[in-house]
Backbone as a chain_set.jsonl record, in Angstrom:
{"seq": "MQVNIAEAKAKLSELVDAAERGEEVILARRGRPVARIVPTILSKPMFRFGVASGEVERVPDLLEPMPEGEIAPWE", "coords": {"N": [[-20.213, -89.867, -38.864], [-21.264, -86.558, -39.147], [-23.115, -84.15, -37.413], [-25.062, -81.239, -37.08], [-25.758, -79.379, -34.099], [-28.395, -78.396, -33.803], [-29.851, -80.081, -35.522], [-29.267, -82.471, -34.257], [-30.683, -82.303, -31.885], [-33.257, -82.901, -32.685], [-32.966, -85.481, -33.57], [-31.932, -87.143, -31.585], [-32.355, -89.735, -30.392], [-31.994, -91.449, -32.602], [-29.33, -90.898, -33.199], [-28.008, -91.816, -30.916], [-28.609, -94.526, -31.122], [-27.141, -95.086, -33.449], [-24.533, -94.649, -32.528], [-24.355, -96.712, -30.651], [-24.318, -98.854, -32.387], [-21.797, -98.652, -33.295], [-21.05, -96.622, -34.986], [-19.351, -93.554, -35.665], [-20.288, -90.627, -34.166], [-20.362, -87.299, -34.563], [-20.853, -84.187, -33.076], [-21.535, -80.96, -34.197], [-20.932, -77.439, -34.117], [-21.936, -74.81, -35.933], [-20.677, -76.055, -38.092], [-18.235, -76.782, -37.037], [-16.575, -79.35, -35.39], [-17.457, -80.293, -32.1], [-18.147, -82.106, -30.135], [-18.525, -85.6, -29.274], [-20.494, -88.518, -29.669], [-20.44, -91.467, -27.973], [-20.603, -95.018, -27.306], [-21.077, -96.297, -23.975], [-19.029, -98.325, -21.812], [-20.647, -99.989, -20.361], [-22.801, -100.435, -21.997], [-22.109, -102.45, -23.662], [-22.218, -105.983, -24.068], [-21.477, -107.869, -21.167], [-20.879, -110.546, -21.028], [-20.866, -113.22, -23.276], [-22.823, -115.938, -24.113], [-21.704, -119.144, -25.038], [-19.169, -118.574, -25.972], [-16.853, -120.106, -25.463], [-17.555, -122.41, -26.693], [-17.279, -125.794, -27.385], [-14.681, -125.878, -26.486], [-14.552, -126.465, -23.807], [-14.621, -129.417, -22.139], [-15.687, -130.81, -19.924], [-17.553, -129.727, -17.255], [-16.968, -129.364, -13.878], [-18.948, -130.781, -11.249], [-19.863, -128.792, -8.775], [-20.98, -129.432, -6.369], [-20.367, -131.985, -5.768], [-18.142, -134.091, -3.869], [-14.564, -133.623, -3.887], [-12.126, -135.785, -5.426], [-9.751, -137.717, -3.488], [-7.087, -137.476, -4.405], [-7.065, -134.952, -5.606], [-7.664, -133.266, -3.501], [-5.537, -133.318, -1.696], [-3.26, -131.54, -2.452], [-4.37, -129.08, -1.696], [-4.557, -129.07, 1.004]], "CA": [[-21.224, -88.957, -39.339], [-21.235, -85.276, -38.435], [-24.457, -83.571, -37.346], [-25.127, -79.984, -36.349], [-26.462, -79.513, -32.826], [-29.833, -78.174, -34.007], [-30.384, -81.312, -36.088], [-29.091, -83.526, -33.257], [-31.769, -82.195, -30.911], [-34.436, -83.557, -33.238], [-32.668, -86.881, -33.894], [-31.051, -87.682, -30.545], [-32.518, -91.19, -30.247], [-31.364, -92.084, -33.767], [-27.878, -90.737, -33.096], [-27.561, -92.727, -29.859], [-28.664, -95.868, -31.714], [-26.017, -95.199, -34.372], [-23.315, -94.789, -31.719], [-24.373, -98.063, -30.082], [-23.95, -99.784, -33.462], [-20.383, -98.487, -33.58], [-20.784, -95.482, -35.86], [-18.81, -92.365, -35.0], [-21.242, -89.52, -34.275], [-19.72, -86.033, -34.176], [-21.746, -83.035, -33.001], [-20.829, -79.764, -34.655], [-21.557, -76.122, -33.941], [-21.568, -74.017, -37.105], [-19.781, -76.838, -38.938], [-16.983, -77.116, -36.34], [-16.8, -80.427, -34.429], [-17.286, -79.888, -30.707], [-18.411, -83.217, -29.213], [-18.683, -86.908, -29.909], [-21.359, -89.456, -28.954], [-19.833, -92.796, -27.985], [-21.266, -95.926, -26.36], [-20.345, -96.541, -22.743], [-18.6, -99.711, -21.645], [-21.769, -100.742, -19.813], [-23.773, -100.79, -23.016], [-21.638, -103.646, -24.342], [-22.471, -107.171, -23.253], [-20.378, -108.266, -20.301], [-20.575, -111.947, -21.26], [-21.64, -113.841, -24.345], [-22.929, -117.379, -23.972], [-21.201, -119.915, -26.167], [-17.86, -118.096, -26.407], [-15.897, -121.215, -25.398], [-18.252, -123.6, -27.161], [-16.394, -126.804, -27.951], [-13.371, -125.85, -25.83], [-14.696, -127.023, -22.472], [-15.14, -130.775, -22.282], [-16.47, -131.219, -18.766], [-17.622, -128.762, -16.164], [-17.107, -130.15, -12.649], [-20.114, -130.559, -10.405], [-19.308, -128.154, -7.585], [-21.589, -129.981, -5.162], [-19.79, -133.31, -5.536], [-16.855, -134.019, -3.176], [-13.378, -133.807, -4.729], [-11.381, -137.015, -5.169], [-8.638, -137.559, -2.523], [-5.882, -137.011, -5.1], [-7.166, -133.521, -5.903], [-7.784, -132.527, -2.255], [-4.238, -133.299, -0.997], [-2.478, -130.308, -2.645], [-5.028, -127.931, -1.092], [-4.509, -129.135, 2.467]], "C": [[-21.137, -87.692, -38.489], [-22.612, -84.639, -38.537], [-24.38, -82.263, -36.578], [-26.022, -80.148, -35.13], [-27.967, -79.338, -32.992], [-30.494, -79.431, -34.569], [-30.322, -82.451, -35.07], [-30.197, -83.483, -32.211], [-33.002, -82.955, -31.394], [-34.222, -85.061, -33.437], [-31.825, -87.569, -32.829], [-31.147, -89.197, -30.415], [-31.841, -91.931, -31.393], [-29.843, -92.01, -33.675], [-27.298, -91.658, -32.02], [-27.57, -94.159, -30.379], [-27.476, -96.09, -32.648], [-24.705, -95.385, -33.612], [-23.229, -96.175, -31.105], [-23.99, -99.107, -31.122], [-22.486, -99.644, -33.857], [-20.049, -97.339, -34.521], [-20.213, -94.323, -35.044], [-19.786, -91.22, -35.241], [-20.577, -88.276, -33.706], [-20.784, -84.936, -34.171], [-20.947, -81.788, -33.356], [-21.647, -78.512, -34.367], [-21.024, -75.246, -35.07], [-20.51, -74.734, -37.959], [-18.469, -77.236, -38.283], [-17.263, -78.201, -35.305], [-16.512, -79.981, -32.995], [-17.48, -81.033, -29.718], [-18.595, -84.509, -30.014], [-19.598, -87.765, -29.043], [-20.742, -90.838, -29.108], [-20.599, -93.702, -27.03], [-20.423, -96.073, -25.099], [-19.939, -97.997, -22.684], [-19.773, -100.559, -21.179], [-22.793, -101.137, -20.868], [-23.347, -102.01, -23.818], [-21.924, -104.858, -23.464], [-21.247, -107.559, -22.441], [-19.938, -109.699, -20.588], [-21.456, -112.455, -22.39], [-21.65, -115.347, -24.122], [-22.388, -118.045, -25.234], [-19.832, -119.492, -26.657], [-16.854, -119.235, -26.45], [-16.538, -122.526, -25.865], [-17.276, -124.558, -27.843], [-15.03, -126.866, -27.296], [-13.408, -126.469, -24.436], [-15.339, -128.401, -22.613], [-16.06, -131.154, -21.136], [-16.409, -130.134, -17.707], [-17.835, -129.56, -14.882], [-18.382, -129.79, -11.892], [-19.599, -130.03, -9.067], [-19.902, -128.689, -6.285], [-21.059, -131.381, -4.834], [-18.464, -133.164, -4.786], [-15.7, -134.274, -4.153], [-12.728, -135.157, -4.426], [-10.181, -136.732, -4.26], [-7.398, -137.004, -3.209], [-5.894, -135.528, -5.419], [-7.223, -132.681, -4.635], [-6.417, -132.332, -1.593], [-3.436, -132.025, -1.225], [-3.065, -129.075, -1.973], [-4.93, -127.935, 0.428], [-3.18, -128.717, 3.011]], "O": [[-20.958, -87.753, -37.272], [-23.205, -84.591, -39.615], [-23.714, -82.182, -35.546], [-26.941, -80.967, -35.135], [-28.739, -80.071, -32.374], [-31.584, -79.803, -34.133], [-31.215, -83.297, -35.025], [-30.606, -84.528, -31.704], [-33.704, -83.578, -30.599], [-35.185, -85.826, -33.468], [-31.074, -88.493, -33.144], [-30.122, -89.875, -30.337], [-31.18, -92.944, -31.166], [-29.15, -92.961, -34.036], [-26.217, -92.218, -32.2], [-26.644, -94.923, -30.109], [-26.873, -97.163, -32.64], [-23.863, -96.19, -34.011], [-22.147, -96.757, -31.043], [-23.403, -100.134, -30.782], [-21.984, -100.427, -34.664], [-18.877, -97.109, -34.821], [-20.558, -94.144, -33.876], [-20.078, -90.88, -36.387], [-20.267, -88.212, -32.517], [-21.525, -84.775, -35.141], [-19.831, -81.589, -32.877], [-22.878, -78.529, -34.375], [-19.826, -74.976, -35.155], [-19.582, -74.113, -38.477], [-17.668, -77.946, -38.89], [-18.101, -78.003, -34.425], [-15.478, -79.377, -32.71], [-17.025, -80.944, -28.578], [-18.789, -84.505, -31.23], [-19.491, -87.743, -27.817], [-20.545, -91.323, -30.223], [-21.181, -93.226, -26.055], [-19.197, -95.983, -25.152], [-20.462, -98.817, -23.438], [-19.885, -101.724, -21.56], [-23.569, -102.07, -20.661], [-24.146, -102.553, -24.581], [-21.874, -104.759, -22.238], [-20.127, -107.579, -22.951], [-18.767, -110.037, -20.416], [-22.648, -112.152, -22.448], [-20.594, -115.959, -23.961], [-22.595, -117.563, -26.348], [-19.367, -120.007, -27.675], [-16.071, -119.32, -27.396], [-16.11, -123.611, -25.473], [-16.546, -124.176, -28.758], [-14.285, -127.818, -27.526], [-12.386, -126.948, -23.946], [-16.447, -128.537, -23.133], [-17.108, -131.76, -21.359], [-15.331, -129.686, -17.319], [-18.776, -130.349, -14.796], [-18.827, -128.642, -11.9], [-18.962, -130.767, -8.314], [-19.37, -128.418, -5.208], [-21.287, -131.892, -3.737], [-17.726, -132.211, -5.036], [-15.836, -135.033, -5.113], [-12.774, -135.623, -3.287], [-9.654, -135.619, -4.265], [-6.722, -136.142, -2.647], [-4.834, -134.906, -5.495], [-6.87, -131.502, -4.669], [-6.168, -131.287, -0.992], [-2.955, -131.456, -0.246], [-2.339, -128.118, -1.704], [-5.189, -126.917, 1.07], [-2.982, -128.718, 4.226]]}, "num_chains": 1, "name": "protein.A"}
């Protein structure tokens, strides 16, 4: 979507929301594109719960001692 700067001043919050949703927002001066509003990397989730759902069978208890067979290679 292309928006003139004068209109963008009045609708800045809406334009930022659109950019966060993935829409391309172009700011124009007298109909000529001059800038683009894009989401930052930080606005995207760093981690989503359930991504590996069904792929991990057992998560080890980190407070339990390791079996002797697993400790030997680390010593």
